[in-house]
N, C-alpha and C positions, 0 to 999 in steps of 0.2 A: 741269701737264704740259702740253706742247706739242701741239696735237690739232688738224685740221681740219674745217669744219663735216660733212662725210660720216661720221667715226670713229666723235666725236662721237654726231651721229646716231644710228650703229649699237646707240655705246654702252648709249643711252639706249631706244633700242630691247630688249632685253633683256630678259626676266621671273627672267633668276633672276642672282647673279653672275657678272660679263664683266670683263673685264680683254683688255688692247692688249698683245701683245708687237712688238718690234721685230728685223730682222734680227740686230743688236746683243746680240740675247738682255736687252733691257733694259726693265721695265714701263715702259709710255708711258701708258696712258689706262684707270681701270677705273672704274667704273656706281656708282651710290647702293648698290644693292642689293650689292652686296661691300661700300662701306664699312660698312653696316649689319651685315650680318651679321658681318665680321670686325671692329668695332670700329674702325675705320678711316677715315681721313681722306685722299683723294689723294695731298696732299704726304709725309704716310707715307712712300710708296708711288714717290714722281716720280725715276724715275733707275736706282729697283732689281734689282739681281741680280732673273735671271723667277721663281727659286727662293725670294724669298723667303715667299712662305707650307706651302714644305714642310718636314714633319718630316724627312726625311734629304734634303737637296739633294743628284745625283747629277753624277758629273765629265759621263758623256754623258744629261743631263736631255731628259726628251721634245723639251726648246720647242729644243735646237741637233736633234734626229734630224728635226725639222719643216723644220727650216728647210734642213736636209742634203737631204730625202727631196719633200721637198714638197707629205705625205702627212695627208690628218687622223686621226685619232683618236682615240678614250675609254677611259679608263681610269680605276680607283678606287686614289686616292690619298688615304695619309693629312698631316694641314694641321692647320697650329699655331692656335690663336686667341693673340690678347692674353695673356688669359689666362693659359696656358700649360698648358691643356687642349687634346686634341688632338681631333680629329674623320677621320672619314673624308668623302670626297666622291666623286661621277660626274662626272667631267671629259672635255670636248668639247673639241679642237681643231680650227683650220679655218682655212684659210687667206680675208685678206677686200684692198681694198685700198683706194687714196686716189683722190683727183683725179688724183695723176700716176700714177695705178698701181704704183707701188708694193706688193708685199706685205706683207704683216704675217700677226701669226699671233691669231688671236680665239679666247678661252679663255673657256669657262661655265663655271661650277662649280656642281653640284648637291647643299652637306651633306644627307648622309644621318638626320643628328641637326638639321635644320633643321624648323622648324617647315614646319604645312601651308601651301600656298598660298590663295587663293579657289577657286582652279577652278570660279572665273568664265563662264559661253558666257552669251555678249551676245546677247542679239537677241530678237522681239516677235514676229518674222511668224511663219504659219503652220509652212512646212515648217521651221524652228529651234524652234519647238514640238514639232514632231513628232517629229523629233533625241531632244531631250532625255527626252521620253519613250518614247524607249529603252532611253536611254543610266540612265534611273531604272531601267524595270524591271528591267534585266540587274544592275545597282548590288546590286538585292536579293536576284540568287543568289549560287551559288558555282560557275559553268558557265563555259567559256574562251570570251571576247569575240573577235569579228573586229571592226577599224575596218578598212573601204574606204575610204580618198581621196583627191584631189590630194596632189599638193605643197603644204604650205604651207594646209591646211584646218583645223588644229587638231587632228592625231590624238593628239598628246602630251598637248596640255587634254584633249580627250575620255577619255583613258581615266586620268589625272588624278582628272576626276569620278566614273568608274565606283571609282573607289578609295577616294577622298572622302565617296559616298555609298552604301558597302560595311560589311558588318560586322566590315571589312579597317579600317580606317580608321586604326584606332592601330600598325598596322602602319607598314612601312615601304615606299616606292612605288619600284622599281628600274629604273631604264631601260638593256633592253639593245642600243646602235643595232646592227643586226648589220648594217651598210654596211659600214664599218670591221672589219668585223673577219674576218680571214684564214684561210684555212685550217687552218694554224701558231695561231693565238691564240683559237681559241673553245676548246677545252676548258679554258683557263689562264683566261680569263678569267672564265667559266661557272661555270665549276666548282673552280677556283682550281688547285694545285699548294704541292708541300710540298717548301724547301731541297732544293736539289742534286739535283733532278729535270729540271734540263736546264742546258746553258751558259746562266747570265745568270740561273739559280734562285736569286739570293743570299739570300733569306729564304721562312719559307712564307706564300701570301699566301689568301685567305677570295676565293672565287668569290663570282660575281653570284647564281649562287643562291639558295647562301647566308645572304647578305644579303638575299636579300630574304624571310627567312622567318616567318609564320607573316602575309606581306603581300600585296602584287600585284609581281609582274614583268612589267616590260610589255616585252615585243619588238618592238619598233622598224625599218618595215623586212624583215620576219620572209622575204620573197623572198627578200634578196638574199643567206639563211643560205646558207653552203657547202655543196651535195648531201650530197656524203657524211659530213657531223656532221653532216645533221637523225637517222638514228635512234639516235643516244646522246641527244641533245637530248629523244628525242618516249620515250625510256625512263628519263631523269631523271623526266619532269611525267605517264609514267603509273603508275610505281611512289613518285616520295617517292625515289628513292634514287640516291647517286653517288657515286663514287671523286675525291678533285681528282689531278691528274695526278702521280707517281710514290707517291700516298700504297696501304697495303695493305689499310685498311681502311675500308669503306660509311660517308657520311651521310648522315643523311635530311633531307629539309627539307619543309616544306607550305604551298608558296605557291599564288594564285591567277593563272592565266592572260589577258595582256589581250594578242593582237599589233596589230600594223596594218601597212597595206602601201599600196602605190598601182597596184602590181600585178595583175592577175585572177590570185590564184592559182590559182584553177579550171582556166585557160583553162593555164597554168603545170603542172600534175596533171599535162593530156592532154598536152603536151609532154614528159614527161616528166620537168623541171627542179625538180620539188620534188613528198615524195613523199607522198601519197593518205592514206596513214593517220599522218600528222600534220598534213594538212591540216581531214581530219575530228575532229583529238581538238585543236584550235586553233578550230575555226569550228561552235560550238555555236548562238552563240549571234551571228551577222554581223547590224553596222549599218552603215552607208552615209552616210559623210558628205557633207552639203552643200558643193561649191564654192560658194564667195563670189556669183558670177553666177548661182547659182540662188533671191539672200535678198537683192535687193537692199533692200526697204524695211527691213534692220537696218542698213547704210551708213550713215545717220546717228548711228545711236544706237551704235556700233561708234567715230565720228572721234569721237563726245562722250565715248566710252570711255578712248579711247588719251589728248584732251587731254589729259582730268584728273588721268592717272595722267603727265605732259609737267610738266605743271603744280606736282603732287604732288612734285615732283625742282628742278626750277629755279625754283620761287617765280611765276612769269609767269601771267596768267590770259589762257590766250589761246583765240579767237572766229575763227570759217571766215564766211568771208564766202558768199553764195548761191548766184553765180556758181563758185564752188570746189566750193561742195560738188554743184553739176549737174556738172562736168565729170570729180568722182568719182561720183556714178550712170551714168553712161555709158563707162566704163572697161571692161574683161570680167575683169581680173584672173587671170589665171595663176597667176600667184605668189601667189590667192586672199589671208587675212586674214595673214600674213606681209607679206606686198608691199603693203595695202592699209599698214599700222601702218611701214615704211621710209615709206611716200612721205608719211603724217604725220609722218614725226619729222625728215624730208628739208625737208619747208616749212616747220618751225616753226624750224632753223637757217636758214633760207633770209628769213626772218620780220623785216626791222628794229621795225613796230611793235605786233607780237604780234596783227592782224588776219589771218587766210590769205589771200590773194588766187587766184584761177584762176592768176595767173601764176607764184605761187611752187608751187603744184602740178606739180610736174614728173614726165609720168607719160613712161613709157621708151616708144621706140619699138620695135613689137612685131618686129618684122625684125632689129635690133641684137640682139635676143635669143635670138634663135632659132641654132640651127646650120644651118638653111640660107643663112646671110647668107652661108655658109662655101662657093665654088663647088668643094672639090678631097673634102670631106664624101661622101658618096651613102648616100640616107635607108634602103634596102633594108640595109644592113647594121649598124643602131640602132636600139634600143627605139624607136620612138615615141614614148612617153610622156614617156624620159630628153632626146627632143632637146627637147623644151617649158621643159626648165629645167634649158638646159646653161647658164650664162654667156659673151660673146664669148672672152673668156683661156679656157676650157675647152675650146669649138668651137672653138679650134685648136690647142687643144695634143690632140685627138682627132680633128682633122684630120690634124697631121703623123705621128702616130702609126700612125692606118691606112693612111697613104703609108709609111711606112717597112714597114709588116710588106707590102706588097704588092713594093715592092723586095725586099725579101730572102726574098720566096716563104713568109711564115709562120713562119718560125726566128725563137723567141722569142730566143733568146740574143745575135744578131745584133743586135735591134731593141733590147736595154738595152744593149749594149757601144757602142752611136750613140747615145744617150742619154744614155752616162752614169750608167746607174742599175743597179740589182741586178736581176736576173731576176724575184727576187721582188717589187719594188717594182712595173715591169714590168706582174706580175701582177695587183696589185692597180687597176693604173690600166686595164689589158683588162677588170676584173671592173666596176669604174664604170664607163666608158662602153661598157660592156654590146658592145664591140665583136666582129663575125665576119666571117670574108671567107669572099669561094665558094672559095677556093684549100683542100683539105681539109689543104695541110701546115700552115696554122696554127693548125693541133689539135695540130700533132708535134711543135713545133719545142723 
């Protein structure tokens, strides 16, 4: 398969089965985890149609929708294994760029019937040991856990650790990515729907709440859940009963809830942006995940673990020069462990003799990663925590949308027409970037 060092590095950095699709909706790259899970070789999928693994490929498939709207997505689909059996998988799609800034689709697959991962939290520092102790204590209970931590700090891994060390470890671990759930999709994704419930509901769909029965439901970035939908989730969590969209009978599920957010939910409650009763329901056992810069002593161990993972898939034994390690120890990692992993994977792709030197460690320019590098964007209109996480392309898009909102006095219909996208797509972008304007009309468009 044609590949670039950047895309190959990104693919190897993924813990779960992962593939990259081009704008022609052809598979360009898959990682070793996907080959192992599906019993296929990269050559078997090279240049194949994007829906090659789907049980029922659709004309308007999720990949074509992505390249039409450039919107991340999260959904559950039935996939086919080489032996003819089918399995359900949680699928997350998001944009990735190569060295020439060409846009591809990166798609991560989590098989709901796959064997559990090791859920190992690496690190021997006092900070990490205290954190792991809190996770173990929460795992021994069946109470709701709320994980608070920065982007890339390992919230999903922590949630999986709680699940794998709990009495529910034999049950499913189901992830709900609240950042990609629009107001219209929440009920269908969480509770499912019956055939004919709405336009496009061509068959019955099992919701994520039901899929998690007897296991753990992980509500990732729950602070992004639409406020109007929070009472429905609260009711389902408190009673264990829910009703699929379009159904006449209620169903029951038994789940343990672990939630996570990089936002201060208590502050959101004070501002009326998150329901207080839901907050108390999910925050019975709060745990803070330390950022990587607060446990720098763990960096050598983390680097060694990542290099061992790379060696296991590439067959090459990489080692790191002391000057390279010194460079890694001096960096602040605004993207935390996720950023460290990507840096190491890229360094191995750029190394010819298997010894990683300081020159091979390419640390991003902090100014290039912040929206502050775009003079058209004013910080007071954006969530300061989000500002730190935007890529340069996202920064430019956020800047352009904000300018259009001002030019059109907040009329979203006019802005959507200027962008040649639907109002629903614009709404998702406004939610993604948490854009606000001082013009009250922005809330009335």
